[in-house]
N, CA, C, O and the ligand as a Tripos MOL2 file, in Angstrom:
@<TRIPOS>MOLECULE
protein
  301   299    76     0     0
PROTEIN
NO_CHARGES

@<TRIPOS>ATOM
      1 N          11.5900  -12.5690    8.4860 N.3       1 MET1
      2 CA         10.3860  -11.9740    9.0810 C.3       1 MET1
      3 C           9.1640  -12.8060    8.6950 C.2       1 MET1
      4 O           8.9830  -13.1440    7.5250 O.2       1 MET1
      5 N           8.3360  -13.1320    9.6700 N.am      2 SER2
      6 CA          7.2120  -14.0300    9.3830 C.3       2 SER2
      7 C           5.9070  -13.4890    9.9250 C.2       2 SER2
      8 O           5.0270  -14.2570   10.3160 O.2       2 SER2
      9 N           5.7740  -12.1640    9.9520 N.am      3 GLU3
     10 CA          4.5350  -11.5630   10.4340 C.3       3 GLU3
     11 C           3.4890  -11.5580    9.3330 C.2       3 GLU3
     12 O           3.6420  -10.8600    8.3310 O.2       3 GLU3
     13 N           2.4350  -12.3260    9.5150 N.am      4 ASN4
     14 CA          1.3870  -12.3830    8.5080 C.3       4 ASN4
     15 C           0.2600  -11.4120    8.8430 C.2       4 ASN4
     16 O          -0.0950  -11.2260   10.0070 O.2       4 ASN4
     17 N          -0.2900  -10.8010    7.8070 N.am      5 ARG5
     18 CA         -1.4110   -9.8730    7.9720 C.3       5 ARG5
     19 C          -2.4900  -10.2240    6.9530 C.2       5 ARG5
     20 O          -2.2150  -10.8040    5.9030 O.2       5 ARG5
     21 N          -3.7200   -9.8570    7.2900 N.am      6 VAL6
     22 CA         -4.8100  -10.0370    6.3400 C.3       6 VAL6
     23 C          -4.9130   -8.7970    5.4710 C.2       6 VAL6
     24 O          -5.1090   -7.6910    5.9760 O.2       6 VAL6
     25 N          -4.7810   -8.9790    4.1720 N.am      7 VAL7
     26 CA         -4.8840   -7.8870    3.2120 C.3       7 VAL7
     27 C          -5.8570   -8.2970    2.1180 C.2       7 VAL7
     28 O          -5.6780   -9.3230    1.4620 O.2       7 VAL7
     29 N          -6.8850   -7.4850    1.9320 N.am      8 GLU8
     30 CA         -7.9150   -7.7760    0.9350 C.3       8 GLU8
     31 C          -8.4420   -9.2050    1.0970 C.2       8 GLU8
     32 O          -8.6690   -9.9150    0.1170 O.2       8 GLU8
     33 N          -8.6300   -9.6080    2.3600 N.am      9 GLY9
     34 CA         -9.2360  -10.8970    2.6450 C.3       9 GLY9
     35 C          -8.3110  -12.0920    2.5610 C.2       9 GLY9
     36 O          -8.7340  -13.2330    2.7400 O.2       9 GLY9
     37 N          -7.0230  -11.8170    2.2810 N.am     10 ARG10
     38 CA         -6.0670  -12.9140    2.1850 C.3      10 ARG10
     39 C          -4.9730  -12.7490    3.2280 C.2      10 ARG10
     40 O          -4.5650  -11.6260    3.5220 O.2      10 ARG10
     41 N          -4.4890  -13.8620    3.7950 N.am     11 MET11
     42 CA         -3.3570  -13.8110    4.7000 C.3      11 MET11
     43 C          -2.0840  -13.7030    3.8670 C.2      11 MET11
     44 O          -1.8050  -14.5620    3.0310 O.2      11 MET11
     45 N          -1.3200  -12.6460    4.1000 N.am     12 VAL12
     46 CA         -0.0820  -12.4720    3.3360 C.3      12 VAL12
     47 C           1.0960  -12.2820    4.2810 C.2      12 VAL12
     48 O           0.9360  -11.7850    5.3950 O.2      12 VAL12
     49 N           2.2680  -12.6770    3.8310 N.am     13 THR13
     50 CA          3.4970  -12.4380    4.5770 C.3      13 THR13
     51 C           3.9340  -10.9920    4.3650 C.2      13 THR13
     52 O           3.4540  -10.3180    3.4540 O.2      13 THR13
     53 N           4.8440  -10.5250    5.2060 N.am     14 ALA14
     54 CA          5.3970   -9.1770    5.0520 C.3      14 ALA14
     55 C           6.0390   -9.0320    3.6700 C.2      14 ALA14
     56 O           5.9120   -7.9900    3.0280 O.2      14 ALA14
     57 N           6.7210  -10.0720    3.2220 N.am     15 ARG15
     58 CA          7.3560  -10.0180    1.9050 C.3      15 ARG15
     59 C           6.3160   -9.8950    0.7960 C.2      15 ARG15
     60 O           6.4780   -9.1110   -0.1390 O.2      15 ARG15
     61 N           5.2580  -10.6730    0.9110 N.am     16 LYS16
     62 CA          4.2090  -10.6120   -0.1100 C.3      16 LYS16
     63 C           3.5610   -9.2290   -0.1310 C.2      16 LYS16
     64 O           3.2630   -8.6980   -1.2000 O.2      16 LYS16
     65 N           3.3440   -8.6490    1.0430 N.am     17 LEU17
     66 CA          2.7720   -7.3070    1.1140 C.3      17 LEU17
     67 C           3.6860   -6.3050    0.4040 C.2      17 LEU17
     68 O           3.2160   -5.4690   -0.3690 O.2      17 LEU17
     69 N           4.9750   -6.3900    0.6660 N.am     18 ALA18
     70 CA          5.9330   -5.4880    0.0140 C.3      18 ALA18
     71 C           5.8970   -5.6810   -1.4990 C.2      18 ALA18
     72 O           6.0050   -4.7160   -2.2560 O.2      18 ALA18
     73 N           5.7460   -6.9180   -1.9320 N.am     19 GLU19
     74 CA          5.7050   -7.2000   -3.3770 C.3      19 GLU19
     75 C           4.4340   -6.6590   -4.0210 C.2      19 GLU19
     76 O           4.4520   -6.2350   -5.1770 O.2      19 GLU19
     77 N           3.3390   -6.6710   -3.2810 N.am     20 ILE20
     78 CA          2.0920   -6.0810   -3.7890 C.3      20 ILE20
     79 C           2.2800   -4.5740   -3.9730 C.2      20 ILE20
     80 O           1.8890   -4.0130   -4.9970 O.2      20 ILE20
     81 N           2.8870   -3.9190   -2.9620 N.am     21 VAL21
     82 CA          3.1050   -2.4710   -3.0310 C.3      21 VAL21
     83 C           4.0850   -2.1390   -4.1630 C.2      21 VAL21
     84 O           3.8670   -1.1970   -4.9250 O.2      21 VAL21
     85 N           5.1490   -2.9090   -4.2630 N.am     22 GLU22
     86 CA          6.1920   -2.6470   -5.2530 C.3      22 GLU22
     87 C           5.7410   -3.0440   -6.6590 C.2      22 GLU22
     88 O           6.1790   -2.4480   -7.6430 O.2      22 GLU22
     89 N           4.8810   -4.0330   -6.7560 N.am     23 GLY23
     90 CA          4.4930   -4.5400   -8.0640 C.3      23 GLY23
     91 C           5.5800   -5.3900   -8.6940 C.2      23 GLY23
     92 O           5.5900   -5.6140   -9.9050 O.2      23 GLY23
     93 N           6.4900   -5.8600   -7.8620 N.am     24 ASP24
     94 CA          7.6260   -6.6390   -8.3440 C.3      24 ASP24
     95 C           8.2060   -7.3850   -7.1340 C.2      24 ASP24
     96 O           7.7700   -7.1650   -6.0040 O.2      24 ASP24
     97 N           9.1610   -8.2420   -7.3610 N.am     25 SER25
     98 CA          9.7900   -8.9220   -6.2330 C.3      25 SER25
     99 C          10.6720   -7.9400   -5.4700 C.2      25 SER25
    100 O          11.1830   -6.9800   -6.0470 O.2      25 SER25
    101 N          10.8480   -8.1810   -4.1780 N.am     26 VAL26
    102 CA         11.7020   -7.3160   -3.3660 C.3      26 VAL26
    103 C          12.8270   -8.1430   -2.7610 C.2      26 VAL26
    104 O          12.7160   -9.3590   -2.6090 O.2      26 VAL26
    105 N          13.9150   -7.4520   -2.4200 N.am     27 MET27
    106 CA         15.0820   -8.1500   -1.9020 C.3      27 MET27
    107 C          14.9130   -8.5000   -0.4250 C.2      27 MET27
    108 O          15.1990   -9.6170    0.0050 O.2      27 MET27
    109 N          14.4430   -7.5200    0.3350 N.am     28 GLU28
    110 CA         14.3570   -7.7150    1.7690 C.3      28 GLU28
    111 C          13.2690   -6.8250    2.3580 C.2      28 GLU28
    112 O          13.0550   -5.7030    1.8990 O.2      28 GLU28
    113 N          12.5810   -7.3370    3.3810 N.am     29 VAL29
    114 CA         11.5790   -6.5310    4.0760 C.3      29 VAL29
    115 C          12.1430   -6.1520    5.4360 C.2      29 VAL29
    116 O          12.6160   -7.0070    6.1850 O.2      29 VAL29
    117 N          12.0870   -4.8620    5.7470 N.am     30 ASP30
    118 CA         12.6780   -4.3510    6.9780 C.3      30 ASP30
    119 C          11.6860   -4.3670    8.1300 C.2      30 ASP30
    120 O          12.0040   -4.8440    9.2190 O.2      30 ASP30
    121 N          10.4820   -3.8460    7.8960 N.am     31 SER31
    122 CA          9.4990   -3.8000    8.9820 C.3      31 SER31
    123 C           8.0900   -3.6840    8.4310 C.2      31 SER31
    124 O           7.8760   -3.2470    7.3010 O.2      31 SER31
    125 N           7.1380   -4.0860    9.2570 N.am     32 ILE32
    126 CA          5.7300   -3.9570    8.8940 C.3      32 ILE32
    127 C           4.9830   -3.5250   10.1470 C.2      32 ILE32
    128 O           5.1880   -4.0840   11.2240 O.2      32 ILE32
    129 N           4.1270   -2.5400   10.0050 N.am     33 GLU33
    130 CA          3.3590   -2.0700   11.1650 C.3      33 GLU33
    131 C           2.0710   -1.3820   10.7110 C.2      33 GLU33
    132 O           1.9100   -1.0380    9.5400 O.2      33 GLU33
    133 N           1.1630   -1.1900   11.6650 N.am     34 GLU34
    134 CA         -0.0610   -0.4700   11.3660 C.3      34 GLU34
    135 C           0.2640    1.0040   11.1920 C.2      34 GLU34
    136 O           0.9550    1.5950   12.0220 O.2      34 GLU34
    137 N          -0.2330    1.5960   10.1120 N.am     35 ALA35
    138 CA         -0.0190    3.0240    9.8910 C.3      35 ALA35
    139 C          -1.0180    3.8320   10.6940 C.2      35 ALA35
    140 O          -2.1300    3.3800   10.9650 O.2      35 ALA35
    141 N          -0.6050    5.0380   11.0720 N.am     36 ASP36
    142 CA         -1.4770    5.9190   11.8440 C.3      36 ASP36
    143 C          -2.2980    6.7740   10.8870 C.2      36 ASP36
    144 O          -2.2710    8.0030   10.9580 O.2      36 ASP36
    145 N          -3.0250    6.1170    9.9980 N.am     37 GLN37
    146 CA         -3.8580    6.8280    9.0350 C.3      37 GLN37
    147 C          -4.9410    5.9020    8.5180 C.2      37 GLN37
    148 O          -4.8480    4.6820    8.6530 O.2      37 GLN37
    149 N          -5.9520    6.4820    7.9330 N.am     38 GLU38
    150 CA         -6.9830    5.6830    7.2800 C.3      38 GLU38
    151 C          -6.7560    5.7070    5.7840 C.2      38 GLU38
    152 O          -6.1470    6.6330    5.2480 O.2      38 GLU38
    153 N          -7.2470    4.6850    5.1200 N.am     39 CYS39
    154 CA         -7.1460    4.6310    3.6670 C.3      39 CYS39
    155 C          -7.9260    5.8030    3.0510 C.2      39 CYS39
    156 O          -9.1000    5.9990    3.3660 O.2      39 CYS39
    157 N          -7.2670    6.5890    2.1630 N.am     40 PRO40
    158 CA         -7.9650    7.7070    1.5240 C.3      40 PRO40
    159 C          -9.0470    7.2420    0.5420 C.2      40 PRO40
    160 O          -9.9170    8.0250    0.1610 O.2      40 PRO40
    161 N          -8.9940    5.9930    0.1400 N.am     41 ALA41
    162 CA         -9.9600    5.4790   -0.8270 C.3      41 ALA41
    163 C         -11.2050    4.9000   -0.1550 C.2      41 ALA41
    164 O         -12.3180    5.1050   -0.6380 O.2      41 ALA41
    165 N         -11.0270    4.1750    0.9620 N.am     42 CYS42
    166 CA        -12.1720    3.4850    1.5670 C.3      42 CYS42
    167 C         -12.2950    3.6820    3.0740 C.2      42 CYS42
    168 O         -13.2750    3.2320    3.6670 O.2      42 CYS42
    169 N         -11.3120    4.3520    3.7190 N.am     43 GLY43
    170 CA        -11.3690    4.5680    5.1590 C.3      43 GLY43
    171 C         -10.9390    3.3680    5.9780 C.2      43 GLY43
    172 O         -11.0900    3.3590    7.2000 O.2      43 GLY43
    173 N         -10.4080    2.3580    5.3160 N.am     44 GLY44
    174 CA         -9.9810    1.1360    6.0010 C.3      44 GLY44
    175 C          -8.6300    1.2800    6.6800 C.2      44 GLY44
    176 O          -8.0140    2.3450    6.6480 O.2      44 GLY44
    177 N          -8.1760    0.1920    7.2970 N.am     45 SER45
    178 CA         -6.8900    0.1820    7.9870 C.3      45 SER45
    179 C          -5.7410    0.1150    6.9930 C.2      45 SER45
    180 O          -5.8230   -0.5710    5.9740 O.2      45 SER45
    181 N          -4.6640    0.8390    7.3050 N.am     46 VAL46
    182 CA         -3.5070    0.9100    6.4100 C.3      46 VAL46
    183 C          -2.2870    0.3220    7.1150 C.2      46 VAL46
    184 O          -2.0540    0.5790    8.2960 O.2      46 VAL46
    185 N          -1.5210   -0.4610    6.3830 N.am     47 LEU47
    186 CA         -0.2600   -1.0020    6.8790 C.3      47 LEU47
    187 C           0.8990   -0.2350    6.2580 C.2      47 LEU47
    188 O           0.8430    0.1610    5.0940 O.2      47 LEU47
    189 N           1.9420   -0.0320    7.0410 N.am     48 THR48
    190 CA          3.1760    0.5490    6.5220 C.3      48 THR48
    191 C           4.2090   -0.5630    6.4230 C.2      48 THR48
    192 O           4.4260   -1.2980    7.3870 O.2      48 THR48
    193 N           4.8370   -0.6900    5.2860 N.am     49 VAL49
    194 CA          5.8790   -1.6950    5.1120 C.3      49 VAL49
    195 C           7.1270   -1.0200    4.5390 C.2      49 VAL49
    196 O           7.0660   -0.3140    3.5320 O.2      49 VAL49
    197 N           8.2580   -1.2550    5.2050 N.am     50 THR50
    198 CA          9.5300   -0.7020    4.7420 C.3      50 THR50
    199 C          10.3490   -1.8490    4.1640 C.2      50 THR50
    200 O          10.5450   -2.8770    4.8130 O.2      50 THR50
    201 N          10.8270   -1.6600    2.9340 N.am     51 TYR51
    202 CA         11.4800   -2.7720    2.2570 C.3      51 TYR51
    203 C          12.5770   -2.2770    1.3210 C.2      51 TYR51
    204 O          12.6440   -1.0960    0.9810 O.2      51 TYR51
    205 N          13.4250   -3.2030    0.9190 N.am     52 MET52
    206 CA         14.5010   -2.8980   -0.0190 C.3      52 MET52
    207 C          14.2460   -3.6260   -1.3250 C.2      52 MET52
    208 O          14.4130   -4.8440   -1.4000 O.2      52 MET52
    209 N          13.8380   -2.8840   -2.3720 N.am     53 PRO53
    210 CA         13.6620   -3.5190   -3.6800 C.3      53 PRO53
    211 C          15.0000   -3.8930   -4.3040 C.2      53 PRO53
    212 O          15.0720   -4.8070   -5.1260 O.2      53 PRO53
    213 N          16.0610   -3.1860   -3.9160 N.am     54 SER54
    214 CA         17.4120   -3.4880   -4.3820 C.3      54 SER54
    215 C          18.3840   -3.0850   -3.2830 C.2      54 SER54
    216 O          17.9860   -2.5030   -2.2730 O.2      54 SER54
    217 N          19.6580   -3.3970   -3.4840 N.am     55 VAL55
    218 CA         20.6680   -3.1380   -2.4440 C.3      55 VAL55
    219 C          20.7500   -1.6660   -2.0740 C.2      55 VAL55
    220 O          21.0410   -1.3190   -0.9290 O.2      55 VAL55
    221 N          20.4930   -0.8020   -3.0500 N.am     56 THR56
    222 CA         20.7570    0.6180   -2.8560 C.3      56 THR56
    223 C          19.5240    1.4340   -2.4920 C.2      56 THR56
    224 O          19.6220    2.6480   -2.3120 O.2      56 THR56
    225 N          18.3620    0.7870   -2.3810 N.am     57 GLU57
    226 CA         17.1420    1.5570   -2.2050 C.3      57 GLU57
    227 C          16.3350    1.0510   -1.0110 C.2      57 GLU57
    228 O          16.1410   -0.1530   -0.8430 O.2      57 GLU57
    229 N          15.8720    1.9840   -0.1900 N.am     58 LEU58
    230 CA         14.9670    1.6680    0.9100 C.3      58 LEU58
    231 C          13.6700    2.4320    0.6880 C.2      58 LEU58
    232 O          13.6740    3.6590    0.5910 O.2      58 LEU58
    233 N          12.5710    1.7110    0.6080 N.am     59 VAL59
    234 CA         11.2780    2.3190    0.2730 C.3      59 VAL59
    235 C          10.2960    2.0860    1.4100 C.2      59 VAL59
    236 O          10.2270    0.9930    1.9710 O.2      59 VAL59
    237 N           9.5390    3.1210    1.7440 N.am     60 THR60
    238 CA          8.4260    2.9540    2.6710 C.3      60 THR60
    239 C           7.1290    2.9700    1.8750 C.2      60 THR60
    240 O           6.8220    3.9440    1.1880 O.2      60 THR60
    241 N           6.3820    1.8970    1.9730 N.am     61 GLY61
    242 CA          5.1290    1.7920    1.2490 C.3      61 GLY61
    243 C           3.9590    1.7040    2.2060 C.2      61 GLY61
    244 O           4.1160    1.2850    3.3520 O.2      61 GLY61
    245 N           2.7860    2.0990    1.7360 N.am     62 ARG62
    246 CA          1.5610    1.9540    2.5150 C.3      62 ARG62
    247 C           0.5360    1.2000    1.6890 C.2      62 ARG62
    248 O           0.4060    1.4150    0.4840 O.2      62 ARG62
    249 N          -0.1950    0.3080    2.3590 N.am     63 LYS63
    250 CA         -1.1670   -0.5290    1.6540 C.3      63 LYS63
    251 C          -2.4120   -0.6780    2.5100 C.2      63 LYS63
    252 O          -2.3390   -1.0170    3.6910 O.2      63 LYS63
    253 N          -3.5640   -0.4170    1.8890 N.am     64 CYS64
    254 CA         -4.8300   -0.6260    2.5800 C.3      64 CYS64
    255 C          -5.0840   -2.1210    2.7730 C.2      64 CYS64
    256 O          -4.7760   -2.9280    1.8960 O.2      64 CYS64
    257 N          -5.6520   -2.4860    3.9380 N.am     65 GLN65
    258 CA         -5.9700   -3.8930    4.1800 C.3      65 GLN65
    259 C          -7.3020   -4.2900    3.5660 C.2      65 GLN65
    260 O          -7.6120   -5.4780    3.4760 O.2      65 GLN65
    261 N          -8.0930   -3.3110    3.1430 N.am     66 ASP66
    262 CA         -9.4510   -3.6100    2.6860 C.3      66 ASP66
    263 C          -9.6680   -3.4270    1.1830 C.2      66 ASP66
    264 O         -10.5400   -4.0790    0.6090 O.2      66 ASP66
    265 N          -8.8900   -2.5500    0.5330 N.am     67 CYS67
    266 CA         -9.0490   -2.3510   -0.9070 C.3      67 CYS67
    267 C          -7.6780   -2.3400   -1.5710 C.2      67 CYS67
    268 O          -6.6720   -2.6220   -0.9200 O.2      67 CYS67
    269 N          -7.6310   -2.0180   -2.8590 N.am     68 ASP68
    270 CA         -6.3530   -2.1520   -3.5710 C.3      68 ASP68
    271 C          -5.5050   -0.8780   -3.5320 C.2      68 ASP68
    272 O          -4.5340   -0.7730   -4.2820 O.2      68 ASP68
    273 N          -5.8450    0.0880   -2.6790 N.am     69 TRP69
    274 CA         -5.0760    1.3160   -2.5850 C.3      69 TRP69
    275 C          -3.6810    1.0530   -1.9980 C.2      69 TRP69
    276 O          -3.5310    0.3360   -1.0080 O.2      69 TRP69
    277 N          -2.6780    1.6460   -2.6280 N.am     70 SER70
    278 CA         -1.3280    1.6160   -2.0520 C.3      70 SER70
    279 C          -0.5420    2.8010   -2.5810 C.2      70 SER70
    280 O          -0.8960    3.3870   -3.6040 O.2      70 SER70
    281 N           0.5310    3.1520   -1.8740 N.am     71 GLU71
    282 CA          1.4270    4.2040   -2.3410 C.3      71 GLU71
    283 C           2.8050    3.9520   -1.7630 C.2      71 GLU71
    284 O           2.9630    3.1870   -0.8110 O.2      71 GLU71
    285 N           3.8100    4.6070   -2.3520 N.am     72 THR72
    286 CA          5.1570    4.5440   -1.7910 C.3      72 THR72
    287 C           5.6900    5.9570   -1.6240 C.2      72 THR72
    288 O           5.1430    6.9080   -2.1820 O.2      72 THR72
    289 N           6.7700    6.0890   -0.8460 N.am     73 ASP73
    290 CA          7.3580    7.4140   -0.6350 C.3      73 ASP73
    291 C           8.1980    7.8590   -1.8310 C.2      73 ASP73
    292 O           8.8440    8.9050   -1.7710 O.2      73 ASP73
    293 N           8.2000    7.0920   -2.9030 N.am     74 ARG74
    294 CA          8.8440    7.5120   -4.1560 C.3      74 ARG74
    295 C           8.0380    8.6130   -4.8450 C.2      74 ARG74
    296 O           8.5890    9.4440   -5.5680 O.2      74 ARG74
    297 N           6.7230    8.6050   -4.6100 N.am     75 ASN75
    298 CA          5.8370    9.4870   -5.3610 C.3      75 ASN75
    299 C           6.0860   10.9670   -5.0590 C.2      75 ASN75
    300 O           5.4140   11.8320   -5.6190 O.2      75 ASN75
    301 ZN         -8.8680    1.1240    1.1970 Zn       76 ZN76
@<TRIPOS>BOND
     1     1     2 1
     2     2     3 1
     3     3     4 2
     4     3     5 am
     5     5     6 1
     6     6     7 1
     7     7     8 2
     8     7     9 am
     9     9    10 1
    10    10    11 1
    11    11    12 2
    12    11    13 am
    13    13    14 1
    14    14    15 1
    15    15    16 2
    16    15    17 am
    17    17    18 1
    18    18    19 1
    19    19    20 2
    20    19    21 am
    21    21    22 1
    22    22    23 1
    23    23    24 2
    24    23    25 am
    25    25    26 1
    26    26    27 1
    27    27    28 2
    28    27    29 am
    29    29    30 1
    30    30    31 1
    31    31    32 2
    32    31    33 am
    33    33    34 1
    34    34    35 1
    35    35    36 2
    36    35    37 am
    37    37    38 1
    38    38    39 1
    39    39    40 2
    40    39    41 am
    41    41    42 1
    42    42    43 1
    43    43    44 2
    44    43    45 am
    45    45    46 1
    46    46    47 1
    47    47    48 2
    48    47    49 am
    49    49    50 1
    50    50    51 1
    51    51    52 2
    52    51    53 am
    53    53    54 1
    54    54    55 1
    55    55    56 2
    56    55    57 am
    57    57    58 1
    58    58    59 1
    59    59    60 2
    60    59    61 am
    61    61    62 1
    62    62    63 1
    63    63    64 2
    64    63    65 am
    65    65    66 1
    66    66    67 1
    67    67    68 2
    68    67    69 am
    69    69    70 1
    70    70    71 1
    71    71    72 2
    72    71    73 am
    73    73    74 1
    74    74    75 1
    75    75    76 2
    76    75    77 am
    77    77    78 1
    78    78    79 1
    79    79    80 2
    80    79    81 am
    81    81    82 1
    82    82    83 1
    83    83    84 2
    84    83    85 am
    85    85    86 1
    86    86    87 1
    87    87    88 2
    88    87    89 am
    89    89    90 1
    90    90    91 1
    91    91    92 2
    92    91    93 am
    93    93    94 1
    94    94    95 1
    95    95    96 2
    96    95    97 am
    97    97    98 1
    98    98    99 1
    99    99   100 2
   100    99   101 am
   101   101   102 1
   102   102   103 1
   103   103   104 2
   104   103   105 am
   105   105   106 1
   106   106   107 1
   107   107   108 2
   108   107   109 am
   109   109   110 1
   110   110   111 1
   111   111   112 2
   112   111   113 am
   113   113   114 1
   114   114   115 1
   115   115   116 2
   116   115   117 am
   117   117   118 1
   118   118   119 1
   119   119   120 2
   120   119   121 am
   121   121   122 1
   122   122   123 1
   123   123   124 2
   124   123   125 am
   125   125   126 1
   126   126   127 1
   127   127   128 2
   128   127   129 am
   129   129   130 1
   130   130   131 1
   131   131   132 2
   132   131   133 am
   133   133   134 1
   134   134   135 1
   135   135   136 2
   136   135   137 am
   137   137   138 1
   138   138   139 1
   139   139   140 2
   140   139   141 am
   141   141   142 1
   142   142   143 1
   143   143   144 2
   144   143   145 am
   145   145   146 1
   146   146   147 1
   147   147   148 2
   148   147   149 am
   149   149   150 1
   150   150   151 1
   151   151   152 2
   152   151   153 am
   153   153   154 1
   154   154   155 1
   155   155   156 2
   156   155   157 am
   157   157   158 1
   158   158   159 1
   159   159   160 2
   160   159   161 am
   161   161   162 1
   162   162   163 1
   163   163   164 2
   164   163   165 am
   165   165   166 1
   166   166   167 1
   167   167   168 2
   168   167   169 am
   169   169   170 1
   170   170   171 1
   171   171   172 2
   172   171   173 am
   173   173   174 1
   174   174   175 1
   175   175   176 2
   176   175   177 am
   177   177   178 1
   178   178   179 1
   179   179   180 2
   180   179   181 am
   181   181   182 1
   182   182   183 1
   183   183   184 2
   184   183   185 am
   185   185   186 1
   186   186   187 1
   187   187   188 2
   188   187   189 am
   189   189   190 1
   190   190   191 1
   191   191   192 2
   192   191   193 am
   193   193   194 1
   194   194   195 1
   195   195   196 2
   196   195   197 am
   197   197   198 1
   198   198   199 1
   199   199   200 2
   200   199   201 am
   201   201   202 1
   202   202   203 1
   203   203   204 2
   204   203   205 am
   205   205   206 1
   206   206   207 1
   207   207   208 2
   208   207   209 am
   209   209   210 1
   210   210   211 1
   211   211   212 2
   212   211   213 am
   213   213   214 1
   214   214   215 1
   215   215   216 2
   216   215   217 am
   217   217   218 1
   218   218   219 1
   219   219   220 2
   220   219   221 am
   221   221   222 1
   222   222   223 1
   223   223   224 2
   224   223   225 am
   225   225   226 1
   226   226   227 1
   227   227   228 2
   228   227   229 am
   229   229   230 1
   230   230   231 1
   231   231   232 2
   232   231   233 am
   233   233   234 1
   234   234   235 1
   235   235   236 2
   236   235   237 am
   237   237   238 1
   238   238   239 1
   239   239   240 2
   240   239   241 am
   241   241   242 1
   242   242   243 1
   243   243   244 2
   244   243   245 am
   245   245   246 1
   246   246   247 1
   247   247   248 2
   248   247   249 am
   249   249   250 1
   250   250   251 1
   251   251   252 2
   252   251   253 am
   253   253   254 1
   254   254   255 1
   255   255   256 2
   256   255   257 am
   257   257   258 1
   258   258   259 1
   259   259   260 2
   260   259   261 am
   261   261   262 1
   262   262   263 1
   263   263   264 2
   264   263   265 am
   265   265   266 1
   266   266   267 1
   267   267   268 2
   268   267   269 am
   269   269   270 1
   270   270   271 1
   271   271   272 2
   272   271   273 am
   273   273   274 1
   274   274   275 1
   275   275   276 2
   276   275   277 am
   277   277   278 1
   278   278   279 1
   279   279   280 2
   280   279   281 am
   281   281   282 1
   282   282   283 1
   283   283   284 2
   284   283   285 am
   285   285   286 1
   286   286   287 1
   287   287   288 2
   288   287   289 am
   289   289   290 1
   290   290   291 1
   291   291   292 2
   292   291   293 am
   293   293   294 1
   294   294   295 1
   295   295   296 2
   296   295   297 am
   297   297   298 1
   298   298   299 1
   299   299   300 2
@<TRIPOS>SUBSTRUCTURE
     1 MET1         2 RESIDUE 1 A MET
     2 SER2         6 RESIDUE 1 A SER
     3 GLU3        10 RESIDUE 1 A GLU
     4 ASN4        14 RESIDUE 1 A ASN
     5 ARG5        18 RESIDUE 1 A ARG
     6 VAL6        22 RESIDUE 1 A VAL
     7 VAL7        26 RESIDUE 1 A VAL
     8 GLU8        30 RESIDUE 1 A GLU
     9 GLY9        34 RESIDUE 1 A GLY
    10 ARG10       38 RESIDUE 1 A ARG
    11 MET11       42 RESIDUE 1 A MET
    12 VAL12       46 RESIDUE 1 A VAL
    13 THR13       50 RESIDUE 1 A THR
    14 ALA14       54 RESIDUE 1 A ALA
    15 ARG15       58 RESIDUE 1 A ARG
    16 LYS16       62 RESIDUE 1 A LYS
    17 LEU17       66 RESIDUE 1 A LEU
    18 ALA18       70 RESIDUE 1 A ALA
    19 GLU19       74 RESIDUE 1 A GLU
    20 ILE20       78 RESIDUE 1 A ILE
    21 VAL21       82 RESIDUE 1 A VAL
    22 GLU22       86 RESIDUE 1 A GLU
    23 GLY23       90 RESIDUE 1 A GLY
    24 ASP24       94 RESIDUE 1 A ASP
    25 SER25       98 RESIDUE 1 A SER
    26 VAL26      102 RESIDUE 1 A VAL
    27 MET27      106 RESIDUE 1 A MET
    28 GLU28      110 RESIDUE 1 A GLU
    29 VAL29      114 RESIDUE 1 A VAL
    30 ASP30      118 RESIDUE 1 A ASP
    31 SER31      122 RESIDUE 1 A SER
    32 ILE32      126 RESIDUE 1 A ILE
    33 GLU33      130 RESIDUE 1 A GLU
    34 GLU34      134 RESIDUE 1 A GLU
    35 ALA35      138 RESIDUE 1 A ALA
    36 ASP36      142 RESIDUE 1 A ASP
    37 GLN37      146 RESIDUE 1 A GLN
    38 GLU38      150 RESIDUE 1 A GLU
    39 CYS39      154 RESIDUE 1 A CYS
    40 PRO40      158 RESIDUE 1 A PRO
    41 ALA41      162 RESIDUE 1 A ALA
    42 CYS42      166 RESIDUE 1 A CYS
    43 GLY43      170 RESIDUE 1 A GLY
    44 GLY44      174 RESIDUE 1 A GLY
    45 SER45      178 RESIDUE 1 A SER
    46 VAL46      182 RESIDUE 1 A VAL
    47 LEU47      186 RESIDUE 1 A LEU
    48 THR48      190 RESIDUE 1 A THR
    49 VAL49      194 RESIDUE 1 A VAL
    50 THR50      198 RESIDUE 1 A THR
    51 TYR51      202 RESIDUE 1 A TYR
    52 MET52      206 RESIDUE 1 A MET
    53 PRO53      210 RESIDUE 1 A PRO
    54 SER54      214 RESIDUE 1 A SER
    55 VAL55      218 RESIDUE 1 A VAL
    56 THR56      222 RESIDUE 1 A THR
    57 GLU57      226 RESIDUE 1 A GLU
    58 LEU58      230 RESIDUE 1 A LEU
    59 VAL59      234 RESIDUE 1 A VAL
    60 THR60      238 RESIDUE 1 A THR
    61 GLY61      242 RESIDUE 1 A GLY
    62 ARG62      246 RESIDUE 1 A ARG
    63 LYS63      250 RESIDUE 1 A LYS
    64 CYS64      254 RESIDUE 1 A CYS
    65 GLN65      258 RESIDUE 1 A GLN
    66 ASP66      262 RESIDUE 1 A ASP
    67 CYS67      266 RESIDUE 1 A CYS
    68 ASP68      270 RESIDUE 1 A ASP
    69 TRP69      274 RESIDUE 1 A TRP
    70 SER70      278 RESIDUE 1 A SER
    71 GLU71      282 RESIDUE 1 A GLU
    72 THR72      286 RESIDUE 1 A THR
    73 ASP73      290 RESIDUE 1 A ASP
    74 ARG74      294 RESIDUE 1 A ARG
    75 ASN75      298 RESIDUE 1 A ASN
    76 ZN76       301 GROUP 0 **** ****
């Protein structure tokens, strides 16, 4: 997957975005898309990224494109 997005002023790959959300390296990125929500911290645009941190886990994460807010569906 080679879809690049601007996050916090930097161009990042889908994998890099997943790694920012995870705070660690990830095994595979499944999809990246614009989320149908605004950032609760700054009102900015939010991206949804679905990724596999390991073979047995599929995580959906959300990351603001404008500030450092992020969350995962683990919470
Ligand atoms: Zn934000």
